[in-house]
C-alpha positions as CSV (number, residue, x, y, z in Angstrom):
1,M,85.9,-65.5,-33.0
2,K,87.6,-62.6,-34.7
3,A,87.3,-59.0,-33.5
4,S,85.7,-58.0,-36.8
5,Q,83.0,-60.7,-36.4
6,T,82.3,-59.6,-32.8
7,R,81.9,-55.9,-34.0
8,R,79.5,-57.0,-36.7
9,A,77.5,-59.1,-34.3
10,R,77.3,-56.1,-31.9
11,R,76.2,-53.8,-34.6
12,A,73.5,-56.2,-35.8
13,H,72.3,-56.6,-32.2
14,A,72.2,-52.9,-31.7
15,S,70.2,-52.5,-34.9
16,V,67.6,-55.0,-33.7
17,N,67.3,-53.3,-30.3
18,R,66.7,-49.9,-32.0
19,K,64.0,-51.3,-34.3
20,A,62.3,-53.0,-31.4
21,G,62.5,-49.8,-29.3
22,G,61.0,-47.9,-32.2
23,A,58.1,-50.3,-32.5
24,A,57.5,-50.1,-28.8
25,W,57.6,-46.3,-28.9
26,A,55.1,-46.2,-31.8
27,S,52.7,-48.4,-29.9
28,I,53.0,-46.3,-26.7
29,M,52.3,-43.1,-28.7
30,A,49.5,-44.5,-30.8
31,S,47.4,-46.3,-28.2
32,P,46.3,-43.2,-26.2
33,C,45.6,-41.3,-29.4
34,I,43.3,-44.1,-30.6
35,M,41.4,-44.1,-27.2
36,L,41.1,-40.3,-27.4
37,A,39.9,-40.1,-30.9
38,G,36.7,-41.9,-30.0
39,S,35.7,-39.5,-27.2
40,V,36.0,-36.2,-29.1
41,P,33.9,-34.8,-31.9
42,P,35.1,-36.2,-35.3
43,E,35.5,-32.7,-36.8
44,R,37.8,-31.6,-33.9
45,T,39.9,-34.8,-33.5
46,G,43.1,-33.2,-35.0
47,G,43.0,-30.3,-32.6
48,Y,42.4,-32.5,-29.5
49,I,45.2,-34.9,-30.6
50,D,47.6,-32.0,-30.9
51,I,46.8,-30.7,-27.4
52,F,47.1,-34.3,-26.1
53,K,50.6,-34.5,-27.7
54,M,51.6,-31.3,-26.0
55,F,50.8,-33.0,-22.7
56,I,53.2,-35.7,-23.6
57,V,56.1,-33.4,-24.8
58,I,55.9,-30.7,-22.1
59,P,56.6,-33.2,-19.2
60,M,59.6,-34.4,-21.3
61,I,61.0,-30.9,-21.5
62,I,60.4,-29.9,-17.9
63,P,63.2,-32.2,-16.5
64,V,65.7,-30.7,-18.9
65,F,65.4,-27.4,-17.1
66,T,64.6,-28.5,-13.6
67,L,66.9,-31.6,-13.0
68,P,70.2,-29.6,-13.1
69,L,68.8,-27.3,-10.4
70,I,68.2,-30.2,-8.0
71,Y,70.8,-32.7,-9.1
72,R,73.6,-31.7,-6.7
73,T,71.5,-30.6,-3.7
74,G,68.3,-32.7,-3.8
75,L,69.8,-35.8,-5.4
76,N,73.3,-35.6,-3.9
77,G,74.9,-35.7,-7.4
78,E,74.1,-39.5,-7.7
79,P,72.8,-40.8,-11.0
80,G,71.1,-43.7,-9.1
81,N,69.0,-41.1,-7.3
82,V,67.8,-39.7,-10.6
83,V,66.7,-43.2,-11.6
84,R,64.9,-43.6,-8.3
85,L,63.1,-40.3,-8.8
86,A,62.1,-41.3,-12.3
87,G,60.7,-44.6,-10.8
88,A,58.7,-42.7,-8.2
89,L,57.2,-40.4,-10.7
90,L,56.4,-43.4,-12.9
91,L,54.5,-44.9,-10.0
92,C,52.6,-41.7,-9.6
93,A,51.7,-41.8,-13.2
94,A,50.5,-45.4,-12.9
95,A,48.3,-44.4,-9.9
96,A,46.8,-41.5,-12.0
97,V,45.8,-44.0,-14.7
98,L,43.5,-45.7,-12.1
99,F,41.2,-42.6,-12.5
100,V,40.8,-43.2,-16.3
101,E,37.8,-45.2,-17.3
102,L,37.1,-46.7,-20.7
103,K,33.6,-46.7,-22.0
104,P,32.1,-47.8,-25.2
105,A,32.4,-45.3,-28.0
106,K,29.5,-43.7,-29.7
107,P,29.1,-44.9,-33.3
108,A,31.1,-42.6,-35.5
109,G,32.0,-42.3,-39.2
110,R,34.1,-44.9,-40.9
111,A,37.4,-43.0,-40.5
112,H,36.9,-42.5,-36.8
113,R,36.4,-46.0,-35.5
114,N,38.8,-47.1,-32.7
115,N,38.0,-50.6,-31.7
116,G,34.9,-49.5,-29.7
117,L,36.8,-47.7,-26.9
118,A,36.7,-44.1,-25.7
119,V,38.3,-42.5,-22.7
120,R,36.5,-40.6,-20.0
121,L,38.1,-39.2,-16.9
122,T,36.2,-40.3,-13.8
123,T,35.7,-38.2,-10.7
124,H,35.6,-40.4,-7.6
């Protein structure tokens, strides 16, 4: 195989990966919003969704400022330790999801239907 064919094949593969990643990200971002929309008053859905989105973005910004402070001392300057920390935090997030309970949504207007699901935080 020629070098130019290999480069074209790599570019095509990278393009497919980007599109699949974009579709996955869209699904990840849309699903919680759909669940949230059924549990808030229809006239306030936009405001609640905006606040919810802030709770997604703020945790993404925090590591930008805090990771450099602990990278050399707390993580010994090893990139693998950063990945382990991320995995541990992901497990913590997965455990937190155990406290979220889905309940049937109250009937709403046509524009606010969400497959019959709503989110309610349980207190055990």
